[in-house]
N, C-alpha and C positions, 0 to 999 in steps of 0.2 A: 140860854140855849147856845151850846158851842156852835160857831159857824164852819160850815163844811169847806174844806180847802178846794181850790180848783181842780176840775177833772172828776169831781164826784167823789173824792177819797177823803177819809177823816185824817186828821193827824195821829190818830192812834196807830197801834201796831197791828189792827185787824184788816179786814178786806175792805171793800168799798164803802160798807156802812160802818166801819170802825170798830166791828165786833170779830172776835175770835182771833186765830193766829195771824202772825204778821206775814201777808203776801204782797207787801209793797214791791218785793223784787220781781213778782210776776207781772207788775203792771210798770215795769221800767223805772221803779223808785229805789231808794237805798233803805235798808233798814234803819231804825232810829239809832241815834248815836253814832253813825258811821259816817264817813266822808269819803269823797272820792279818791283820796290819797291812800286811804285805809284799804280800799277794795278795788285796785285798778281793772279787774277782770269782771267787774259787775255788769249785769245786763243793763244797757242804755235804750232808752225809750226812743222809738222813731218819731219825729215830728210830724205831727198830723198835718196832712196838706189840706190847705184851704180851698173850698169850693170856688168855682169861677163866679164872678159877678152875677152872671145871668141867673145862678141858682140862690143868690143871697135873700131874694124875697121869697123864696118859695117856703110853702108851709111844711112843718115837720112831718106831715103825711106825704108830701111830694119828695121829700128827702128820704124816704124809706125805699127799701129795696123794691123795685118795680119788676112785675112778671112780663116776660116777653110774650107779646101776642102770637097766637098760632095762626097760620094760614089754613083757611078753610079747605078741606080735600075736595078735590075735583071729582065729580063722579065718573066711573069708568064708562066708556061707551057701551051702550046696550044695558046699561045698569047691571051688568053681570060682572061678577069677579073673574079675572082671567085665570085659566086652569094653570096650576104649576107645570113647569117644563118637566117631561119625563126624564128620570134620572138615566144618564148615559149607561148603555149596556156595557159591561166590561168586556174588553177583547180577550178571547182565550189566548192564555199564554202558551205557545208552543213548547213541547218537551225539548228540552236541551238536546242538540245534535250531538250524536256520538262523534267522536273525534276520529277523522279518517285514518285508517291504519297507514303507516308510512308505506310508500311504494318500494316494493322489493326490487332488488337487482336481479338482473339475470336474462334481460331482453327478450327475444322471441321464445326462448324456451318457457319463460314465466307467462307469456301471453297465451300460450297454447295450453296452459294449464287451466285458464279461465273459462268457466262455462259460457259467459257472456260473449267471448271472443268467437266460440264456436256457433252460437245461435246467430250472431250477425252474419257470419261467414256463409251458414247454410241459407238464410233468408237471401242474401245477395246472389247466391248461385241460383235459387228458385226463381228470382226475378229474371235473371238474364236468360234463364232456360225457357221461360214463359215467352219472353219477347222474342227469342230465337225462333221459337216453334210457330208462332203466329205469324212473324215477318217472312218466313222462308217461302211459303206458298206464293206470297203477294210478289216476292222478288223474282220467283222463277216464272210466274205468269207474265211478266213484263215481256220476255222474249218470245211468247206464244205468237204464232203467225197464222192468222185466220185463214180458213179456206172457204172458198165461195162454193156453195152445194145446192142452193135453190134453183130449180129449174124454172124456165119461162113457160108461159102458156097455162092451161087448165089443170088444176091440182084437185085432190080430194079436200072436201071442206074441213074445217076445224073438227077435231075429234077429242073426246074426253081423255083426260091421262096425258102422258108424255110418251112418244116412241123416239128412241134413238137408233141410229144406223151405225154400226161399227164394222169399219171396212179394213181388212188387212192387205195393204199395198204390197205386191210382190215385186215392186220396182227395185232393181239393183243400181239405179243410177246413182245413188248417195254412197254406195258401198265402195270401199277400196279393193283392191285386186286380192290383198290378204284376206279381208273379211269375206270377199265371195268364196275364197278357198275354204275358209273355216266353215262357213255356213252351207257348202256346197250347193251354190245357187247358180251355176251355170251361166246361160246366156245373159249379159249385161244389159242387153236391149229390152228384156222381157219387161212388160208394165201391166200385170194382170192382177185381179183381186182374189187371192187364194181364200180368203176369209170373209163372209157377209153374213152379219148377224143383226137381227132386229131385238130390241131390248124394249119391252113396253112396262111402264110403270103407272098405277093409277090407283083407284080405290080397292081393288082386289089383289091376289097375289101377282108378283111379277112374272113376265114370261120372257125368257131368252130363247129366240127362235133362230135357228141355223138355216141358211139357204144354200143347199149344195152349190158349188160354183160351175158345175155342168148342167145344170137346170137349164132346159130349152125354154125360152121366153121369146117375145116380141120386142125387140129393141126399137124405139121410135126412129124411124129414118133409115132403119138398117134391115128390118124384116126380122125373120125368126133366126135366132142364135143362141149360143150359150151365154148365160147372163154375166159370166165374168169378162165377156168381150165388150161389155158397155163401156166400162171404165177407160180402156185405151182408146176408144173411139171418141168419147165426148167428156171425159173425166168424171168428177163427182156430180155434176149436175144431170148428166145423161143417166148415170146409174141410178140416181135417186128417181128420176122420172120413169125409168123402166121398171123400178120396184113399185112405185106407186100405182102405175096403170096395170100392174100384173097382179097385184094383191088388193088395191083399194085402201091401203093402210097409208096415212099421211106420215112423212117423215118429219119430226120436229126439230130433231138435233142431229149433227153428224159429227162422228169421231174417226179419225184415220190413223192407223198405226203402220209405220214402216217395217220392212223386213227385219232390220237390226232392232227394232224397238222391243219386240218380245225379249231378246237375249239382254237387251240393256236394262229393262225393267226388273227382270228376274235376278240379274246380278246385283241390282241397287238394293233389292230387299234381302240379299244374302241367300238366294237359291229358293227353290220350293220343292214340295213333294208331290210326286206322281206315282201313279199305282197302274202299271201296264198289266194288262190281263194275260200277256203271253210274252216270250222272250222275242225282241224285235231286232233284226238287222236290215236296215235298209241303206244302201250305200249311196243311193241318189240323193236321199235326204241328209246322209252323213250320221245316221243314227245306228248306235249299238247299245242295247240296253236290256237288262235281265227283267225277268217277271217279278212282280210284287211292289210293295210301296218302298220308294227311296227318295233320297234328297238329290237333286239335279241342278246343275249351274245353267246360265243362260244359253249356252251354245247346245246343250243337250235337250233344254226345254223347247227350244226353237225346232230343232230337228224331230222332236217328238210330235209337235203340232202340225208339221209339214208331211210327216210320212203318210203315202197313201198306197204304195205299190206292194207292200208286204201283208196288208189286210184283206181279209175275205169280202168285206163290202167296200173296199177301195176308199172313195171320198166320203162316204156316209160314215165310215169308222173315224176318218180324219177329223170331221166337224164335232164329233163327240170328244176326240182329244183335245181339241181347240177349246172347248168349253171347260174342259177339265184344268187345262193351264189356265185360262182366264179366272176361273173359281180359285186355284191354288194361289195366284198372284193376289186376289182380293183377301183371301184369308191372312196372308203375310203382310199385306199393307195395314189391315186392322189389328195387326198384333201390337200390344202394348210396348213390345221392345222396339217396333220400329220408330215411334214418337219418341220413347224416352232416348234412344240412342241418337245423339245429334248428328253423327256421321252418317248414319244410315237415313235419317229423316232428310238430310240436306242432298244425298246422292239420289234419293226416290224423287224428290220435288224437282231437282234440276234436270232429271232425266226425262221428265214427262214432255217439256217443250221440245226436246231434241228428237223424241221418237214419235210423239203424238201430234196430231193436228186436229184442231176443233173448228167447227164450222162458224162461218161469220155470224156474228150476233150472240155467240156462246159466251157468256162471262164465267168469271172463275167459280162462282156459286152453282152455276149449271154443270160445269165440269165436275164439282164436288158431289152434285147429286147423282150423276151418271156413274162416278166411281164407287159411291156408297152402294148403289143398286146393282152394280156388277159384283161386289164382293158378297151379296146376300142370294146370288143365283145357286139353285139347287138346294137351298137351306129352307126349313120350314115348309110352308105351302106354296113357296115358289116353284115355278115350273121351268125345266129346261129340256127342250126338244128340238127335233129336226123338221123342217117342212115335209109333210106326208108325201110319200112317192108310191108308185106302183111297185108291186113285186117284180115286175118284168124288166123295168127300167129305172135307174136311179135319176135319169134326166127327165122324167115325166112326173108332174105332181098328181097325186091323187086327190081330185077335187071334192069327192064325196066325204073325205075326212079333212081336206085343207079347207075348204069354204067354212064350215061351223068354227074351226079354229081361228080363221082370219075375221069373221064376224064378231067373235068374242073380244078380240083385241080392238076392234073398230069401234064397237059400243062400250068398252071397258067393263066387260062381263068375264072377266078371266076366271072367276071361280067356277064357271060353267064348263070349262075345257075338261074333256074327259081323257082317261089314260089311253084310249085307243087313238085319239087325235094327236096326243102329244107323246111321242115315243123317242127313245135316244137316237136312233138311227133313221127314223122317218118310215120305217116299214111297219106295217099292220102287226100287231101281236098275235 
């Protein structure tokens, strides 16, 4: 039996067992009959590395390929398999931004053609107008000079509703010589109250009640005299005390207007409309006016409210015209154009402290309530009337009609006032 050459290959031309084709080249040998010189590019066998001495005594099984031991898997806490992490939500991809058109040339002419420019301009003007409209009354009120009007001693108890006393001060002291000529006021030392009105507001219709200036009443400390003599003797406190004792009505708020105040306010609102029932020419009041409704300025409105010598009922007709002027001013004040027009709004608000004096303790909100109530006189169910007087004398009150009227004001039952009690001239129908 032929001996197998080292390396487990036979000397024949076959494979490891010496059978078949010659694969000696595959195992790093040379084909039979060849020499290294004949085949310089022949494949050369790599020498086998000897195992270290530590493995020399190992058995063939130990030298076999060994499988690496795997580490035992640690159980997950809770013996529960962790949930897979949620897939991240893809972010929405914004649509591509359209390229901004190139800025056109042209300066202000190009801006004026842009709608956004006009929207911003209108909004800015609206904000400025709102701030101006709200701030103007606050600014004007800062120059108001309060008037002490509350009398000392016993007064009527508190009554429901609110009663304002409006006094037209006939003083010429604050008028210049030119203004006295314009308004035909005469004696500069005169200090009477040509206008005396009580305005009551409450749960029912409001009532504007005129008290004729020649009404004979008891003035505390001075005896029986015409009611307009109380003011020059003791100012606003004595006049309030006289009215409260004569009527039983408690005066809650006080408003005083100077002689030039009517003219100033009328001019501030751009004039008013009056409707004389007849042509009137009164040189003492400086009045010349035709019959019918017409627009008048402040000077004419003042003369119209002061005239009494050319009327059949004298002072009783005058108090009716005074209420007419007050109502016309109120209508003009409430006109939207008065608020929208910044010039008129400024002139109106700044003229109030110059011509009006409000009682001590009256705030701007109280003054606003009074002005709003005055603008509503004569409209709807609201009443305007003169203190009832006897048919024989305009100086004497008709208490049979006056007392129920006064009681209705005191108890805030103004809806109970009858037409016979509340007449324009005070004379019974």
